[in-house]
N, CA, C and O atoms as a Tinker XYZ file with bonds, in Angstrom:
   496  protein
     1  N     53.940000   13.929000   87.040000    73     2
     2  CA    55.232000   14.633000   86.752000    64     1     3
     3  C     56.087000   15.279000   87.911000    63     2     4     5
     4  O     55.609000   16.115000   88.678000    81     3
     5  N     57.240000   14.879000   87.972000    73     3     6
     6  CA    58.188000   15.115000   89.200000    64     5     7
     7  C     58.428000   16.669000   88.952000    63     6     8     9
     8  O     58.323000   17.200000   87.847000    81     7
     9  N     58.783000   17.361000   90.199000    73     7    10
    10  CA    58.956000   18.712000   89.965000    64     9    11
    11  C     60.347000   18.510000   89.537000    63    10    12    13
    12  O     60.625000   19.695000   89.354000    81    11
    13  N     61.458000   17.852000   89.235000    73    11    14
    14  CA    62.737000   17.867000   88.897000    64    13    15
    15  C     62.658000   17.819000   87.261000    63    14    16    17
    16  O     63.580000   18.190000   86.536000    81    15
    17  N     61.326000   17.267000   86.769000    73    15    18
    18  CA    61.205000   17.205000   85.363000    64    17    19
    19  C     60.595000   18.650000   84.701000    63    18    20    21
    20  O     60.760000   18.925000   83.513000    81    19
    21  N     59.947000   19.431000   85.544000    73    19    22
    22  CA    59.568000   20.826000   85.143000    64    21    23
    23  C     60.823000   21.782000   84.677000    63    22    24    25
    24  O     61.807000   21.862000   85.413000    81    23
    25  N     60.763000   22.523000   83.404000    73    23    26
    26  CA    61.376000   23.311000   82.975000    64    25    27
    27  C     62.080000   24.157000   83.826000    63    26    28    29
    28  O     61.345000   24.693000   84.656000    81    27
    29  N     63.286000   24.466000   83.903000    73    27    30
    30  CA    63.838000   25.312000   84.590000    64    29    31
    31  C     63.663000   26.836000   84.412000    63    30    32    33
    32  O     64.062000   27.680000   85.214000    81    31
    33  N     63.016000   27.073000   83.258000    73    31    34
    34  CA    62.745000   28.343000   82.750000    64    33    35
    35  C     61.116000   28.528000   83.504000    63    34    36    37
    36  O     60.581000   29.636000   83.530000    81    35
    37  N     60.670000   27.705000   83.895000    73    35    38
    38  CA    59.279000   27.920000   84.493000    64    37    39
    39  C     59.488000   28.328000   86.232000    63    38    40    41
    40  O     59.976000   27.541000   87.043000    81    39
    41  N     59.054000   29.574000   86.532000    73    39    42
    42  CA    58.957000   29.695000   88.046000    64    41    43
    43  C     58.285000   28.261000   88.430000    63    42    44    45
    44  O     57.547000   27.530000   87.769000    81    43
    45  N     58.940000   28.103000   90.050000    73    43    46
    46  CA    58.338000   27.106000   90.951000    64    45    47
    47  C     57.840000   27.745000   92.109000    63    46    48    49
    48  O     58.356000   28.787000   92.513000    81    47
    49  N     56.633000   27.073000   92.825000    73    47    50
    50  CA    56.492000   27.398000   93.929000    64    49    51
    51  C     57.391000   27.382000   94.803000    63    50    52    53
    52  O     58.251000   26.501000   94.825000    81    51
    53  N     57.322000   28.575000   95.853000    73    51    54
    54  CA    58.681000   28.246000   96.848000    64    53    55
    55  C     58.158000   27.729000   98.069000    63    54    56    57
    56  O     58.970000   27.421000   98.942000    81    55
    57  N     56.554000   27.538000   98.341000    73    55    58
    58  CA    56.594000   27.185000   99.788000    64    57    59
    59  C     57.318000   26.191000  100.532000    63    58    60    61
    60  O     57.604000   26.285000  101.725000    81    59
    61  N     57.666000   25.008000   99.589000    73    59    62
    62  CA    58.203000   23.935000  100.652000    64    61    63
    63  C     59.930000   24.555000  100.723000    63    62    64    65
    64  O     60.660000   24.237000  101.661000    81    63
    65  N     60.338000   25.338000   99.743000    73    63    66
    66  CA    61.629000   25.844000   99.920000    64    65    67
    67  C     61.945000   26.814000  101.033000    63    66    68    69
    68  O     63.025000   26.745000  101.619000    81    67
    69  N     60.945000   27.800000  101.369000    73    67    70
    70  CA    60.632000   28.674000  102.528000    64    69    71
    71  C     60.339000   27.517000  103.587000    63    70    72    73
    72  O     61.257000   27.616000  104.401000    81    71
    73  N     59.875000   26.934000  103.799000    73    71    74
    74  CA    59.732000   25.747000  104.807000    64    73    75
    75  C     60.990000   25.078000  105.321000    63    74    76    77
    76  O     61.165000   24.787000  106.504000    81    75
    77  N     61.796000   24.871000  104.405000    73    75    78
    78  CA    63.254000   24.060000  104.726000    64    77    79
    79  C     64.018000   25.254000  104.797000    63    78    80    81
    80  O     64.998000   25.133000  105.533000    81    79
    81  N     63.889000   26.337000  104.283000    73    79    82
    82  CA    65.031000   27.472000  104.786000    64    81    83
    83  C     64.691000   27.719000  106.265000    63    82    84    85
    84  O     65.606000   27.710000  107.089000    81    83
    85  N     63.435000   27.937000  106.637000    73    83    86
    86  CA    63.010000   28.171000  108.347000    64    85    87
    87  C     63.752000   27.177000  108.973000    63    86    88    89
    88  O     64.560000   27.524000  109.835000    81    87
    89  N     63.602000   25.803000  108.647000    73    87    90
    90  CA    63.971000   24.794000  109.339000    64    89    91
    91  C     65.193000   24.012000  108.848000    63    90    92    93
    92  O     65.262000   22.782000  108.849000    81    91
    93  N     66.322000   25.000000  108.352000    73    91    94
    94  CA    67.376000   24.498000  107.763000    64    93    95
    95  C     68.152000   23.597000  108.659000    63    94    96    97
    96  O     68.611000   22.522000  108.275000    81    95
    97  N     68.287000   24.079000  109.896000    73    95    98
    98  CA    69.060000   23.060000  110.712000    64    97    99
    99  C     68.546000   21.703000  110.813000    63    98   100   101
   100  O     69.327000   20.816000  111.156000    81    99
   101  N     67.302000   21.423000  110.551000    73    99   102
   102  CA    66.977000   20.031000  110.597000    64   101   103
   103  C     67.580000   19.359000  109.241000    63   102   104   105
   104  O     67.833000   18.157000  109.321000    81   103
   105  N     67.773000   19.852000  108.310000    73   103   106
   106  CA    68.582000   19.357000  107.129000    64   105   107
   107  C     69.696000   19.241000  106.751000    63   106   108   109
   108  O     70.052000   18.439000  105.888000    81   107
   109  N     70.646000   20.281000  107.532000    73   107   110
   110  CA    71.876000   20.661000  107.678000    64   109   111
   111  C     72.410000   20.934000  108.811000    63   110   112   113
   112  O     71.771000   21.657000  109.575000    81   111
   113  N     73.592000   20.476000  109.173000    73   111   114
   114  CA    74.553000   21.201000  110.181000    64   113   115
   115  C     75.145000   22.353000  109.900000    63   114   116   117
   116  O     76.198000   22.443000  109.269000    81   115
   117  N     74.481000   23.317000  110.365000    73   115   118
   118  CA    74.755000   24.848000  110.153000    64   117   119
   119  C     74.870000   25.434000  111.267000    63   118   120   121
   120  O     74.465000   24.841000  112.266000    81   119
   121  N     75.509000   26.879000  111.403000    73   119   122
   122  CA    75.735000   27.855000  112.609000    64   121   123
   123  C     74.666000   28.839000  112.419000    63   122   124   125
   124  O     74.059000   28.882000  111.349000    81   123
   125  N     74.392000   29.642000  113.401000    73   123   126
   126  CA    73.384000   30.396000  113.866000    64   125   127
   127  C     73.260000   31.429000  112.924000    63   126   128   129
   128  O     72.122000   31.849000  112.719000    81   127
   129  N     74.474000   32.068000  112.130000    73   127   130
   130  CA    74.635000   32.837000  111.398000    64   129   131
   131  C     73.716000   32.409000  109.897000    63   130   132   133
   132  O     72.956000   33.100000  109.219000    81   131
   133  N     74.002000   31.488000  109.797000    73   131   134
   134  CA    73.558000   30.839000  108.350000    64   133   135
   135  C     71.934000   30.455000  108.663000    63   134   136   137
   136  O     71.124000   30.579000  107.745000    81   135
   137  N     71.574000   30.069000  109.755000    73   135   138
   138  CA    70.226000   29.886000  110.065000    64   137   139
   139  C     69.560000   31.244000  110.192000    63   138   140   141
   140  O     68.401000   31.176000  109.780000    81   139
   141  N     69.851000   32.300000  110.565000    73   139   142
   142  CA    69.470000   33.795000  110.404000    64   141   143
   143  C     69.300000   34.014000  109.034000    63   142   144   145
   144  O     68.163000   34.347000  108.698000    81   143
   145  N     70.152000   33.909000  108.154000    73   143   146
   146  CA    70.247000   34.262000  106.873000    64   145   147
   147  C     69.082000   33.417000  105.967000    63   146   148   149
   148  O     68.299000   33.827000  105.110000    81   147
   149  N     69.280000   32.222000  106.460000    73   147   150
   150  CA    67.952000   31.322000  105.808000    64   149   151
   151  C     66.771000   31.715000  105.903000    63   150   152   153
   152  O     65.929000   31.830000  105.013000    81   151
   153  N     66.670000   31.999000  107.376000    73   151   154
   154  CA    65.250000   32.509000  107.792000    64   153   155
   155  C     64.869000   33.660000  106.756000    63   154   156   157
   156  O     64.016000   33.625000  105.869000    81   155
   157  N     65.810000   34.772000  107.142000    73   155   158
   158  CA    65.373000   35.988000  106.502000    64   157   159
   159  C     65.404000   35.705000  105.019000    63   158   160   161
   160  O     64.855000   36.564000  104.329000    81   159
   161  N     65.814000   34.909000  104.533000    73   159   162
   162  CA    65.981000   34.657000  102.983000    64   161   163
   163  C     64.082000   34.119000  102.721000    63   162   164   165
   164  O     63.339000   34.607000  101.870000    81   163
   165  N     63.794000   33.278000  103.494000    73   163   166
   166  CA    62.491000   32.834000  103.447000    64   165   167
   167  C     61.304000   33.872000  103.423000    63   166   168   169
   168  O     60.327000   33.834000  102.674000    81   167
   169  N     61.615000   34.903000  104.496000    73   167   170
   170  CA    60.545000   35.624000  104.832000    64   169   171
   171  C     60.585000   36.795000  103.755000    63   170   172   173
   172  O     59.643000   37.580000  103.646000    81   171
   173  N     61.526000   36.855000  103.105000    73   171   174
   174  CA    61.868000   37.922000  101.674000    64   173   175
   175  C     61.697000   37.534000  100.443000    63   174   176   177
   176  O     61.797000   38.342000   99.521000    81   175
   177  N     61.356000   35.975000  100.198000    73   175   178
   178  CA    61.482000   35.420000   98.891000    64   177   179
   179  C     60.236000   35.706000   98.468000    63   178   180   181
   180  O     59.339000   36.077000   99.225000    81   179
   181  N     60.076000   35.496000   96.836000    73   179   182
   182  CA    58.602000   35.580000   95.980000    64   181   183
   183  C     58.277000   34.153000   96.270000    63   182   184   185
   184  O     58.965000   33.200000   96.636000    81   183
   185  N     57.040000   34.301000   95.999000    73   183   186
   186  CA    56.206000   33.016000   96.137000    64   185   187
   187  C     56.499000   32.049000   95.190000    63   186   188   189
   188  O     56.274000   30.869000   95.461000    81   187
   189  N     57.054000   32.429000   93.915000    73   187   190
   190  CA    57.618000   31.671000   92.576000    64   189   191
   191  C     58.863000   32.148000   91.876000    63   190   192   193
   192  O     58.904000   33.279000   91.392000    81   191
   193  N     59.980000   31.233000   91.803000    73   191   194
   194  CA    61.054000   31.758000   91.338000    64   193   195
   195  C     61.562000   30.404000   90.387000    63   194   196   197
   196  O     61.304000   29.201000   90.355000    81   195
   197  N     62.517000   31.440000   89.576000    73   195   198
   198  CA    63.483000   30.278000   88.771000    64   197   199
   199  C     64.558000   30.000000   89.512000    63   198   200   201
   200  O     64.390000   30.118000   90.726000    81   199
   201  N     65.687000   29.642000   89.117000    73   199   202
   202  CA    67.026000   29.465000   89.623000    64   201   203
   203  C     67.734000   30.862000   89.743000    63   202   204   205
   204  O     68.269000   31.225000   90.790000    81   203
   205  N     67.708000   31.439000   88.869000    73   203   206
   206  CA    68.506000   32.913000   88.938000    64   205   207
   207  C     67.605000   33.610000   89.721000    63   206   208   209
   208  O     68.213000   34.481000   90.343000    81   207
   209  N     66.274000   33.609000   89.994000    73   207   210
   210  CA    65.460000   34.460000   91.007000    64   209   211
   211  C     66.131000   33.532000   92.393000    63   210   212   213
   212  O     66.184000   34.493000   93.160000    81   211
   213  N     66.407000   32.929000   92.824000    73   211   214
   214  CA    67.013000   32.274000   93.698000    64   213   215
   215  C     68.024000   33.010000   94.350000    63   214   216   217
   216  O     68.130000   33.370000   95.522000    81   215
   217  N     68.780000   33.172000   93.318000    73   215   218
   218  CA    70.177000   33.554000   93.380000    64   217   219
   219  C     70.073000   35.207000   93.566000    63   218   220   221
   220  O     70.741000   35.781000   94.425000    81   219
   221  N     69.394000   35.735000   92.898000    73   219   222
   222  CA    68.975000   37.147000   92.997000    64   221   223
   223  C     68.371000   37.428000   94.588000    63   222   224   225
   224  O     68.848000   38.375000   95.214000    81   223
   225  N     67.430000   36.672000   95.143000    73   223   226
   226  CA    66.892000   36.730000   96.297000    64   225   227
   227  C     67.972000   36.660000   97.302000    63   226   228   229
   228  O     67.932000   37.530000   98.173000    81   227
   229  N     69.083000   35.655000   97.361000    73   227   230
   230  CA    69.880000   35.597000   98.039000    64   229   231
   231  C     70.880000   36.551000   98.325000    63   230   232   233
   232  O     71.239000   36.983000   99.420000    81   231
   233  N     71.391000   36.893000   96.879000    73   231   234
   234  CA    72.219000   38.145000   97.087000    64   233   235
   235  C     71.383000   39.530000   97.732000    63   234   236   237
   236  O     71.886000   40.344000   98.506000    81   235
   237  N     70.421000   39.553000   97.365000    73   235   238
   238  CA    69.465000   40.899000   97.972000    64   237   239
   239  C     69.556000   40.963000   99.392000    63   238   240   241
   240  O     69.896000   41.967000  100.019000    81   239
   241  N     69.165000   39.587000  100.000000    73   239   242
   242  CA    69.218000   39.355000  101.239000    64   241   243
   243  C     70.674000   40.163000  102.056000    63   242   244   245
   244  O     70.693000   40.982000  102.976000    81   243
   245  N     71.792000   39.535000  101.278000    73   243   246
   246  CA    73.224000   39.691000  101.804000    64   245   247
   247  C     73.310000   41.280000  101.599000    63   246   248   249
   248  O     74.057000   41.973000  102.290000    81   247
   249  N     72.688000   41.670000  100.842000    73   247   250
   250  CA    72.969000   43.514000  100.553000    64   249   251
   251  C     72.126000   44.028000  101.636000    63   250   252   253
   252  O     72.611000   45.014000  102.192000    81   251
   253  N     70.996000   43.628000  102.085000    73   251   254
   254  CA    70.291000   44.201000  103.096000    64   253   255
   255  C     71.118000   44.107000  104.431000    63   254   256   257
   256  O     71.293000   45.008000  105.251000    81   255
   257  N     71.542000   42.938000  104.462000    73   255   258
   258  CA    72.690000   42.796000  105.923000    64   257   259
   259  C     73.823000   43.994000  105.834000    63   258   260   261
   260  O     74.144000   44.765000  106.738000    81   259
   261  N     74.325000   43.932000  104.521000    73   259   262
   262  CA    75.471000   44.938000  104.442000    64   261   263
   263  C     74.778000   46.565000  104.513000    63   262   264   265
   264  O     75.510000   47.466000  104.923000    81   263
   265  N     73.710000   46.806000  104.202000    73   263   266
   266  CA    73.096000   48.124000  104.123000    64   265   267
   267  C     72.390000   48.061000  105.562000    63   266   268   269
   268  O     71.723000   49.088000  105.683000    81   267
   269  N     72.320000   47.533000  106.300000    73   267   270
   270  CA    71.678000   47.411000  107.661000    64   269   271
   271  C     70.168000   47.578000  107.601000    63   270   272   273
   272  O     69.404000   48.080000  108.426000    81   271
   273  N     69.870000   46.875000  106.079000    73   271   274
   274  CA    68.242000   47.143000  106.099000    64   273   275
   275  C     67.770000   48.264000  105.512000    63   274   276   277
   276  O     66.575000   48.278000  105.216000    81   275
   277  N     68.545000   49.352000  105.242000    73   275   278
   278  CA    68.061000   50.526000  104.943000    64   277   279
   279  C     68.538000   50.715000  103.455000    63   278   280   281
   280  O     69.634000   51.212000  103.194000    81   279
   281  N     67.625000   50.277000  102.467000    73   279   282
   282  CA    67.760000   50.636000  101.197000    64   281   283
   283  C     66.912000   51.890000  100.407000    63   282   284   285
   284  O     65.690000   51.793000  100.517000    81   283
   285  N     67.252000   52.677000   99.879000    73   283   286
   286  CA    66.570000   53.846000   99.294000    64   285   287
   287  C     65.576000   54.213000  100.312000    63   286   288   289
   288  O     65.942000   54.709000  101.377000    81   287
   289  N     64.250000   53.981000  100.026000    73   287   290
   290  CA    63.098000   54.526000  100.836000    64   289   291
   291  C     62.345000   53.102000  101.462000    63   290   292   293
   292  O     61.290000   53.175000  102.092000    81   291
   293  N     62.808000   52.245000  101.284000    73   291   294
   294  CA    62.587000   50.996000  102.106000    64   293   295
   295  C     63.148000   50.525000  103.023000    63   294   296   297
   296  O     64.295000   50.128000  102.820000    81   295
   297  N     62.554000   50.386000  104.399000    73   295   298
   298  CA    63.316000   49.739000  105.324000    64   297   299
   299  C     62.936000   48.366000  105.744000    63   298   300   301
   300  O     61.772000   48.043000  105.980000    81   299
   301  N     64.030000   47.510000  105.837000    73   299   302
   302  CA    63.618000   46.199000  106.125000    64   301   303
   303  C     64.258000   45.834000  107.786000    63   302   304   305
   304  O     65.320000   46.290000  108.208000    81   303
   305  N     63.466000   45.049000  108.451000    73   303   306
   306  CA    63.956000   44.706000  109.733000    64   305   307
   307  C     64.942000   43.438000  109.389000    63   306   308   309
   308  O     64.498000   42.387000  108.928000    81   307
   309  N     66.321000   43.660000  109.663000    73   307   310
   310  CA    67.266000   42.512000  109.457000    64   309   311
   311  C     67.811000   42.043000  110.567000    63   310   312   313
   312  O     68.126000   42.851000  111.441000    81   311
   313  N     67.987000   40.927000  110.720000    73   311   314
   314  CA    68.592000   40.189000  111.887000    64   313   315
   315  C     69.762000   40.892000  112.474000    63   314   316   317
   316  O     70.719000   40.936000  111.702000    81   315
   317  N     69.939000   41.439000  113.596000    73   315   318
   318  CA    71.321000   41.997000  114.451000    64   317   319
   319  C     72.432000   41.255000  114.127000    63   318   320   321
   320  O     73.441000   41.778000  113.654000    81   319
   321  N     72.324000   40.049000  114.350000    73   319   322
   322  CA    73.628000   38.981000  114.032000    64   321   323
   323  C     74.103000   39.385000  113.015000    63   322   324   325
   324  O     75.321000   39.555000  113.052000    81   323
   325  N     73.408000   39.695000  111.750000    73   323   326
   326  CA    74.181000   39.755000  110.557000    64   325   327
   327  C     74.360000   41.176000  109.967000    63   326   328   329
   328  O     74.685000   41.436000  108.808000    81   327
   329  N     74.070000   42.124000  111.047000    73   327   330
   330  CA    74.864000   43.385000  110.439000    64   329   331
   331  C     76.063000   43.708000  111.222000    63   330   332   333
   332  O     76.277000   43.312000  112.368000    81   331
   333  N     76.979000   44.606000  110.380000    73   331   334
   334  CA    78.223000   45.122000  110.847000    64   333   335
   335  C     79.356000   44.227000  110.611000    63   334   336   337
   336  O     80.295000   44.332000  111.400000    81   335
   337  N     79.423000   43.553000  109.875000    73   335   338
   338  CA    80.289000   42.334000  109.685000    64   337   339
   339  C     81.100000   42.842000  108.751000    63   338   340   341
   340  O     80.676000   43.607000  107.884000    81   339
   341  N     82.656000   42.377000  108.855000    73   339   342
   342  CA    83.443000   42.583000  107.449000    64   341   343
   343  C     83.178000   41.909000  106.341000    63   342   344   345
   344  O     82.565000   40.856000  106.510000    81   343
   345  N     83.540000   42.287000  104.943000    73   343   346
   346  CA    83.310000   42.006000  103.892000    64   345   347
   347  C     83.330000   40.341000  103.621000    63   346   348   349
   348  O     82.441000   39.688000  103.075000    81   347
   349  N     84.479000   39.898000  104.107000    73   347   350
   350  CA    84.452000   38.451000  104.282000    64   349   351
   351  C     83.122000   37.667000  104.706000    63   350   352   353
   352  O     82.498000   36.835000  104.048000    81   351
   353  N     82.898000   38.094000  105.812000    73   351   354
   354  CA    81.638000   37.454000  106.265000    64   353   355
   355  C     80.470000   37.278000  105.153000    63   354   356   357
   356  O     80.081000   36.188000  104.733000    81   355
   357  N     79.995000   38.506000  104.764000    73   355   358
   358  CA    79.358000   38.540000  103.413000    64   357   359
   359  C     79.517000   37.448000  102.163000    63   358   360   361
   360  O     78.684000   36.724000  101.619000    81   359
   361  N     80.858000   37.630000  101.955000    73   359   362
   362  CA    81.549000   36.956000  100.839000    64   361   363
   363  C     81.182000   35.244000  101.169000    63   362   364   365
   364  O     80.726000   34.459000  100.338000    81   363
   365  N     81.452000   34.993000  102.320000    73   363   366
   366  CA    81.077000   33.607000  102.783000    64   365   367
   367  C     79.803000   33.368000  102.805000    63   366   368   369
   368  O     79.621000   32.194000  102.483000    81   367
   369  N     78.674000   33.997000  103.066000    73   367   370
   370  CA    77.437000   33.713000  102.775000    64   369   371
   371  C     77.310000   33.641000  101.637000    63   370   372   373
   372  O     76.710000   32.612000  101.324000    81   371
   373  N     77.746000   34.592000  100.366000    73   371   374
   374  CA    77.449000   34.627000   99.137000    64   373   375
   375  C     77.820000   32.913000   98.641000    63   374   376   377
   376  O     77.031000   32.191000   98.032000    81   375
   377  N     79.160000   32.538000   99.067000    73   375   378
   378  CA    79.604000   31.413000   98.706000    64   377   379
   379  C     78.916000   30.289000   99.151000    63   378   380   381
   380  O     79.283000   29.244000   98.615000    81   379
   381  N     77.900000   30.183000  100.090000    73   379   382
   382  CA    76.950000   29.114000  100.641000    64   381   383
   383  C     75.494000   29.190000   99.654000    63   382   384   385
   384  O     74.704000   28.247000   99.625000    81   383
   385  N     75.324000   30.245000   99.001000    73   383   386
   386  CA    74.161000   29.911000   97.954000    64   385   387
   387  C     74.184000   28.579000   97.505000    63   386   388   389
   388  O     73.237000   27.910000   97.917000    81   387
   389  N     74.924000   28.047000   96.840000    73   387   390
   390  CA    74.871000   26.658000   96.081000    64   389   391
   391  C     74.468000   25.500000   97.094000    63   390   392   393
   392  O     73.799000   24.512000   96.794000    81   391
   393  N     74.996000   25.799000   98.357000    73   391   394
   394  CA    75.106000   24.688000   99.271000    64   393   395
   395  C     73.751000   25.000000   99.834000    63   394   396   397
   396  O     73.062000   24.034000  100.163000    81   395
   397  N     73.313000   26.101000   99.979000    73   395   398
   398  CA    71.881000   26.154000  100.721000    64   397   399
   399  C     70.639000   25.815000   99.861000    63   398   400   401
   400  O     69.611000   25.297000  100.296000    81   399
   401  N     70.920000   26.247000   98.345000    73   399   402
   402  CA    70.052000   25.717000   97.452000    64   401   403
   403  C     70.006000   24.038000   97.516000    63   402   404   405
   404  O     68.920000   23.465000   97.599000    81   403
   405  N     70.985000   23.464000   97.481000    73   403   406
   406  CA    71.260000   22.076000   97.597000    64   405   407
   407  C     70.448000   21.288000   98.668000    63   406   408   409
   408  O     69.931000   20.181000   98.513000    81   407
   409  N     70.433000   22.093000   99.821000    73   407   410
   410  CA    69.506000   21.616000  100.931000    64   409   411
   411  C     68.095000   21.917000  100.906000    63   410   412   413
   412  O     67.335000   21.192000  101.547000    81   411
   413  N     67.678000   22.837000  100.288000    73   411   414
   414  CA    66.268000   23.362000  100.307000    64   413   415
   415  C     65.429000   23.153000   99.066000    63   414   416   417
   416  O     64.217000   22.956000   99.157000    81   415
   417  N     66.075000   23.196000   97.890000    73   415   418
   418  CA    65.484000   23.150000   96.652000    64   417   419
   419  C     65.466000   21.941000   95.933000    63   418   420   421
   420  O     66.308000   21.077000   96.171000    81   419
   421  N     64.595000   21.788000   95.077000    73   419   422
   422  CA    64.607000   20.227000   94.159000    64   421   423
   423  C     65.863000   20.375000   93.605000    63   422   424   425
   424  O     66.469000   21.390000   93.262000    81   423
   425  N     66.196000   19.069000   93.567000    73   423   426
   426  CA    67.692000   18.769000   92.722000    64   425   427
   427  C     68.062000   19.374000   91.579000    63   426   428   429
   428  O     69.125000   19.981000   91.454000    81   427
   429  N     66.998000   19.208000   90.477000    73   427   430
   430  CA    67.375000   20.039000   89.183000    64   429   431
   431  C     67.559000   21.492000   89.406000    63   430   432   433
   432  O     68.440000   22.145000   88.845000    81   431
   433  N     66.600000   22.030000   90.339000    73   431   434
   434  CA    66.945000   23.617000   90.435000    64   433   435
   435  C     67.973000   23.911000   91.319000    63   434   436   437
   436  O     68.568000   24.983000   91.207000    81   435
   437  N     68.260000   23.129000   92.166000    73   435   438
   438  CA    69.563000   23.412000   92.981000    64   437   439
   439  C     70.844000   23.184000   92.029000    63   438   440   441
   440  O     71.771000   23.971000   92.225000    81   439
   441  N     71.031000   22.147000   90.955000    73   439   442
   442  CA    71.990000   22.122000   90.171000    64   441   443
   443  C     72.009000   23.153000   89.302000    63   442   444   445
   444  O     73.120000   23.551000   88.954000    81   443
   445  N     70.784000   23.827000   88.748000    73   443   446
   446  CA    71.067000   24.747000   88.169000    64   445   447
   447  C     71.532000   26.225000   88.842000    63   446   448   449
   448  O     72.198000   27.079000   88.256000    81   447
   449  N     71.092000   26.297000   90.009000    73   447   450
   450  CA    71.500000   27.605000   91.088000    64   449   451
   451  C     73.097000   27.436000   91.206000    63   450   452   453
   452  O     73.801000   28.358000   91.619000    81   451
   453  N     73.574000   26.293000   90.845000    73   451   454
   454  CA    75.022000   25.944000   91.280000    64   453   455
   455  C     75.747000   26.044000   89.878000    63   454   456   457
   456  O     76.920000   26.416000   89.905000    81   455
   457  N     75.303000   25.816000   88.932000    73   455   458
   458  CA    75.779000   25.948000   87.391000    64   457   459
   459  C     75.917000   27.707000   87.104000    63   458   460   461
   460  O     76.905000   28.281000   86.647000    81   459
   461  N     74.694000   28.289000   87.497000    73   459   462
   462  CA    74.829000   29.825000   87.340000    64   461   463
   463  C     76.126000   30.224000   87.870000    63   462   464   465
   464  O     77.104000   30.545000   87.196000    81   463
   465  N     76.031000   30.166000   89.350000    73   463   466
   466  CA    77.120000   30.786000   90.363000    64   465   467
   467  C     78.433000   30.374000   90.041000    63   466   468   469
   468  O     79.364000   31.079000   90.429000    81   467
   469  N     78.655000   29.363000   89.406000    73   467   470
   470  CA    79.838000   28.784000   88.963000    64   469   471
   471  C     80.072000   29.313000   87.812000    63   470   472   473
   472  O     81.267000   29.412000   87.536000    81   471
   473  N     79.125000   29.791000   86.827000    73   471   474
   474  CA    79.630000   30.371000   85.644000    64   473   475
   475  C     79.762000   31.737000   85.735000    63   474   476   477
   476  O     80.531000   32.307000   84.962000    81   475
   477  N     79.071000   32.416000   86.641000    73   475   478
   478  CA    79.570000   33.841000   87.188000    64   477   479
   479  C     80.641000   33.825000   87.935000    63   478   480   481
   480  O     81.158000   34.942000   87.895000    81   479
   481  N     81.168000   33.172000   88.534000    73   479   482
   482  CA    82.883000   33.092000   89.099000    64   481   483
   483  C     83.876000   33.056000   88.128000    63   482   484   485
   484  O     85.051000   33.374000   88.311000    81   483
   485  N     83.274000   32.578000   86.868000    73   483   486
   486  CA    84.418000   32.339000   85.817000    64   485   487
   487  C     84.613000   33.845000   85.100000    63   486   488   489
   488  O     85.621000   34.101000   84.442000    81   487
   489  N     83.705000   34.651000   85.272000    73   487   490
   490  CA    83.728000   35.899000   84.687000    64   489   491
   491  C     84.265000   37.048000   85.574000    63   490   492   493
   492  O     84.587000   38.099000   85.021000    81   491
   493  N     84.367000   36.930000   86.752000    73   491   494
   494  CA    85.071000   37.889000   87.834000    64   493   495
   495  C     86.303000   37.760000   87.979000    63   494   496
   496  O     86.906000   38.463000   88.790000    81   495
């Protein structure tokens, strides 16, 4: 059974996604900030995710950058290049979530990420 045939309600292993995130420059033409974001996401992603979990992980990473890695009682080391930007920069990263998923996730999974993100846009 191909990965695309699996139910999108069942979590999938993220090992291949993490590898592709860390090496995203090999799969897409991206700038250094997106590479830093993708690497950070890979290093802080759960070992199994459903599409909504991918989105949540991506949004939490952006929040870590906005908060300079200091959230409550936990401290995370975040890439300096991604700290201290204007809100538009972080909104730009947020808008890339479906595109990043299309590059690093199985096709059906990435399509579901895009569908969820698009649905959320309609409610804002």
